[in-house]
N, C-alpha and C positions, 0 to 999 in steps of 0.2 A: 290563191296560187296553188297550182297542182304540185303535189309532193313528188320529187324525182323518183324514178324507178331504179332500184338498185340493180347493177349489172356487174357480174364478175366473170372472169375467164373460166370457162368450163374445163374440166380435166381432159387429158388426152384420151383418145378412144380406147386405149388399153388400160385406163385407170379402173381400179377395183370398185369405185363408187358408182359407176355408170353402166346401166343396162336398160334397154328400152322398157321392159315390163315394170321397172320400179321408178320410172320418171313420173312426175306429177300428172294426173289426169286433167284434161281441160274441161271447161263447162259444157262443151259440145261432145264430150266423150263419156257421158254419164247416162247410160241407157235404162237404168233400173227405175221404174216408176214407183210411186207410193204404194199402189196395190201390189206390184211385183215384190217390193221389199217386205210388205206384210205377209204375202204368201210364203216368202223365204223363211220368215220367222215361224209361221204356222208349221211348216215342214220341219224346221230345225228343232222345235220343241218336242217332237215325238222321237225321243231317243230311249234306249234300253234302260239307262240309269234312272230316268224319270219314273218309269214303272216301278223300279226297285225301291227308290226311297219313299214312294207312296206306301208301298207294302211295309217298309221298315218302320214307318210312322205308326201304323196301326198295330204292328207286331210289338212295338216298343211301349204300347199302352195309351197312345193318343187316340181320341175318337176321330171318326172320319171327317166331320166338319172342321175340327181343329187342324187336322193334316192339311186340308185344302186351304184354310186361311193362312197357315204358316208358309206353305209353298207360295201362295199368292203374294204375301208380304215380303218374303225373302227375295223373290224374283224381281219385285218392284224396287226393292232397295238396291239390288245389283244394277237394275236398269238406270239408276241415277248415275252410277260410275260409268256405265257403258255409254250413256248419252253424252257425258262430258268428254270422253275420249273420242267418240264418234265425230265430233266437230273437227278434229284434225284432218279427217278425210273429206268432210263437207267443205271446209274452208280452203284447204291447201291442196287437196287431191293427192295426199301422200299415204303411202302404206305405213304400217306399224314399224317395220324394221328401219325404214329410211328416216322416219321421224325420230326414232331412238338415237340417231346420230347427234341430235341436238343436246339431250341431257347426258348421254353416255360417251359421246365421242365417235369419230368415224371408224375407229377400230373397236372401241369398247362396246359398241352396239351389238357385236356378234355374240357376246356371252349371253345376255338375256334373250335376244331374238332367236338364236339357234336353240336355246333351251325351250322357248315357246314353240318353235318349229317341231322339235322332237315330241313335245306333248301332243301337238296337233296330229302328228304322224301316228302316235300311239292310239289316239282316238280313231283315226282313219282305219287302223288295223282292227280295233275292237268292233266298230260299226260294220266293217266288211265281214268279219267273222259271224256276227249276229245275222246279217243278211244271208250269208252262205248257209247257215243252219236252217233258215226259213226255206230257202230254195231246195235244200237237201230233203227237208221234211215233205215238201210238196211233190218232188220227183219220186221220192221213195214210196209215198202213198199211192201214186198212180202207176208206177212201173216196178217197184221193188228194188230199184237200183239206189244205192246209198254211197256217196263219196263227198263229204263236205270239203275236203281239200281241193277237189276239182272245181266245185262251185265257188270256192273262195277265190281261186285263180281267175276264173272267168268273170266273176263279179268285180274283182279288182281291176281287171283290164277295162271293163265297160265304164267304170267310174273314172279311171285315168283318162280315157278317151273323151268322155263328156266334159271333164274339167279342163282339159287341154284346149277345148274349143273356145274358152273364154267366158266372161261373166254373163253374156246374153244367153248362152246355152244353159248356164246354171239357173238363171231366172226362169227360162221357159220350163225347165224340168220342175222347179218348185211350183210354178203356177199350175202345172198339170197335176203334180203329185199331191199338193196340199189339200185341195178340195176332196180328192179321192180318199186321202188318209183321214180327214175329218169325218167324212160320211161313214167310213168303215169303223172308226173308233166309236161312233155312236151305236153302230150295230153291235160292236163288242160289248158295250155297256148293257144293252137290252138282253143280250144272250146271258151275261153273267147275272143280271138282275132276275131273269127267269129261273136260273139255277138256284139263286138264293131263296126265291119264293117256294120252289119245290122242296127245299131242305128246311124251310121254316126259319131261315136266318134273317135277322133284321140288321142290315148293313150299317144303319145309322146309330145303333146302340151297341154295336160290337165292341168288346173291350178284352184285351189280351192279358192285362195285369202287369205289363212291363213298366219300366221306370225310365224311359227315354226322356232326356232333358229337352225342354222346348228350345232353349238357346242353342244346344248342339244340333238339333234338327234344323233350326233356322239357318245356321251357318253352313251346314253341309249342302243345303239347297243353294246357297249363294255360290259355293265353290264350283258347282257343276258348270256354270257359264262364265266363271272368272277368267279363263284363258281367252275366250272370245271378247270379253269386256275390254281387254287391253288391245286386242288385235282387230277390233271392229273397224278402225280406219281403212284397213285393207279391203273392206266391203263397201263402206259408205263413200269412198272416193268414186264409186260408180253410180251413186244414187242421185237422181235429179234434184236440183235445188233452185232457189230463186236468186239469180245474179243480182248483186248490189243490195241484198237484204242484210242489214246490220242486226236486226232483231234475232236473237238466238232461237227463240221458239219458232219463229216463222221460217228461218233458214233451215232448221232441222225438223220441219213438220213431218216428213216421212219417217224419220228416225224416231221421233216421239210416239207416233201412232203405233209403230211396230214394237218398240221397247216397252211401252206402258199399257198397251192394250193386247196386242196379239200374243206376245211372249208370256206375260203372267197368266192370262186366261188359259192358254193352251197348256202351260206347265201344270196349272192346278187341275185341269181336266184329265191329262194323261196320268198324273200321279193318283188321281181319284180312281181311274180304271185299274192301275196297279194295286191300289189298296183293296178295291172290291174283289179283284182277282184273288188276292191273298185270303181275304175273309171267306170267300166262297169255296176256293179249291185248295188253299194252303200253299199256293205257288204264285210268286209274283211274275215269273217269266212268261210273257205272252206267247212265245213260240211253243213252250211246253204245254201251256194251258190250251192253246188253239188246237194243237195236235191231239190232246187228250179229250177235248170236248166237241170237236167238229169233224165232219166228214164231207166228202164230195165237193160240190161247188163252194159251199160255205168255207171249207178248209182252204181251198185255193184262193178265194177272195181275201180272207183274213191274213193268210201268209203273204199275199201280195202287198198288203199294207205294211208289213214289217220290212219287206224288201224296199219299197218306195221310201219309207221313212229313213232307213239307213242311207240310201243313195242320196236323197235330197239333203239330208243333214251333212253327210260327208263332204260333198262338193263345196258347199259354202263355208261351213264351220271348220273344216279340217284340211281339205286338200289345198284350197287357195292360200290360207295363211301359212301352211307348212311350206308350200312351193315358193312363195314370195320371201319368206325368211331365209330359205336356203339360197335363193337367187342373190339376195342381199349379201350373203356371206361369201359367195363364189363369183360375183360379177367381175368382169363381163363374160366369164367363161361358161356360165350356166344360164341357159335361157329359161323362161317360165315353163315351157312344155317339158323340158328335162327336169325342172324342179318338181313338177307334178309326178313324174316317174320316180324321182328320188324319194318323194313322200311315200309312195307305194312300197318301195323297197324297205325304207326304215320302218314303216308301219307293220310290215310282215316280219322283219328281223327281230322285233321286240317280243314276238310270239304272243299275240293278243289273246289267244285262247287260254294262256296261263295268266295273263294280266287281268283278265275279267274275273278270275277267282279271287283276286285281291283288290277289287275295284275301289272300295272305300278307303283302303290304306293308300292307294295311288292318289285318290282325290285329296286326302288330308295332307300328304307330303308336298304335292305341287301347289296347293292352295297358298302357302306362305310366300313362296318366291314370286308367284303371279301377283298376289296382292301387293307385294313390295314394288313391283314394276308399275302397277296402277297408281300407287301413292306418289311415285316419282313423276309419272306422266302428268297427273293432275296438278301437282305443285309446279312443275316446270312450265306447262302450257298456259295455265291460268294465273298463277301467282307471280311467277318471275317474268314470263314473256308476254303475258296478257293477250294470248292468242296470236301473237305475231311471230313470224319466222323468217329468217334470212335464207330462203329456200335455195338460192344458187350456191350458198356456202355448204349446204348439205352434200353437194356433189363435188366439192373442192377439197382435195386431201391436204391442202396447205391453208385452208381457211380457218375461220374462228372456232369451228367445232373440232379442231385437231386437239385442243387442250394440251395435255402432256403426252406426246407421242401417240396421239389418236385416242387417248383414254381420259375420261373425266373422273378424277379420283373421288369427287363428291358423290356422284351417282353410284359408282362401283362400291364405295364404302357403305353408302346407305342401303343399297340393294342386298349386299352380302350380310350386313349386320341385321337388317330387318328379317331376312330369310332365316338366319340362325335363331333369332328370337322367336319367330313363329314356329319353328320346328320343335322348340321346347314344349309347346302346347299345341300339337297338331289339330286338335278338335276346335281350337279357336284361332287357327292360323290366319284367317283373313282379317279379323278385327285386330290382330296384333301387327301383321306385316304392313298393312296399308298406312296407319298413322305413324308407326316408327320410321318407315321409309320417308314419308312426307316431311316430317319434322327434321329428321337428320339431314336430308338433302337440302332443305331450305336453309338451315343453319350453316352447313358447310359451303354452300354456294355463296351466300352473302358475306360470310366471315373470311372466306379463304379463296375460292376459285375465281369469282368475278373480279377480284382485285388484280389477279394475274392474267386472266383471260377475258378481256372485255367482249361483250356480246352486242352487236349493232342494234338489234331490235329492242334490247333492254335500255340501251343508252338513248335511243331515238324511237320511242313508242308511237310512231305515226302511221299513216295509212300506207306508207311505202312497203310495209311488210305484211300487208293483208292481201287476200286474193278474192274469194267469192264475195265477201262483205262489201267490196268496192267494185264488183263486177269485172274482176280480172282473173286470168289464168296464168300460171307459171309455165312458160313454153321454152324448151331447149332447142336451140338451132344448131344442129350438128355441123353445119358448114362453117359458121363463124365461131362456134365454140362458146356461145354466150346464152344466158337465160334472159328472157324478157317477160314482162307482165303485159299481156294483151287483153283488150276488151273482147267481148263475145263476137262482135262484128269483124274484128281483125284476125280471128283464129282461122287457121287452115281447115280444110274439110276433114271429116271424121276418118276418111280413108287413109290418112297418114298414120293411123294407129291400128295395127292388125291383130295384136295379141291381147292379153289380159289388161 
């Protein structure tokens, strides 16, 4: 017998929970291929902080092989968390902020999701600033004109326009940029290796005599991608998958390939270049090194890599998550495109040129509260709800996710408590925040909240609350005001969705 499909009345058009860009994506609205998602991660991995912590490793006394192994292991460890949260997008087509309505409540979601949105916007500003410096260096070399604020403004506008075009434009940019960046990064290595040979430096035996802890170095590598590890459903909701596939590994094949192959290998490679750059020149910053060691066409090509890297990373890792989190908080008055603009405004307002000087302090302090969100998400989605969600209720202000006036005290208590505990030891924030939040949330939900606020998918863990696994998509009908689960053959054409 077929399990009945849950239907609930949708909120009125003016309701703050409903906006087109944060509705669930359908199975025929997922244009990003396996290769496209891999290219996105290749491009994402090449960020300025990766160069820096590769250099910090060798400066702290670790050998180059150890630095690479630690980066590889740390990124693979975070990929486990990232793959678990990615299934929220794969299975239900939901963005991070909308999903958080389930554990945090329809109002409570705004506290963690907007916090994550601000972090993403900060990174947007930092990456744009680095790209602007690269453009400025190139223009100054050829013309003598220097004005990084001008290039910052122009680069910001270009990225906002690209991201506003939607996920397919972002995938196309990554598919173009990633192979170019990979080729140029290899070129960078051979240039640095040649300099090392000239100076008689053996990069593999270099030792600085520092006393950096392996554990601390491992954890700071995890924190770099911790924000996207919770926000990855906002991207995976557009990745093609196999309808009706119940097996986790098969359903998330593209996700697994990108997270456990492309990301760790590229992170290790880019941190390796940063480490070699420090060993050879004493400077981890590729912009400074390139300008000091290269001329002519070589300078132009290498600086182009920096620009492409910041652009391709920003759009997928920072602009889209920030925009969707802001839309969730201001729906239906803020559209996705205006959310992108707001991300640019916030990213500039935090003065990223100053934030970059305190980058690792920034990483340490947000690592704890991001880890706490991850712990709550994994507990809620896998342990309590067993991957099932009453998706129509996520958009109903009077539904089961209202809890206490729109806030779930279990999630908010667990998040705040774990965040404070993590801040007491910022170097170990991630390994403190995640388990403390996980256990606290689980205990409070089972002992307190679930007794007062029943959850349909927990009480009835059947197929009615699954989507991709049973070949269905959650579809909102604006005319009738209801949600339906439709098979792939019943879905309207893709033209019904024009934005992100």
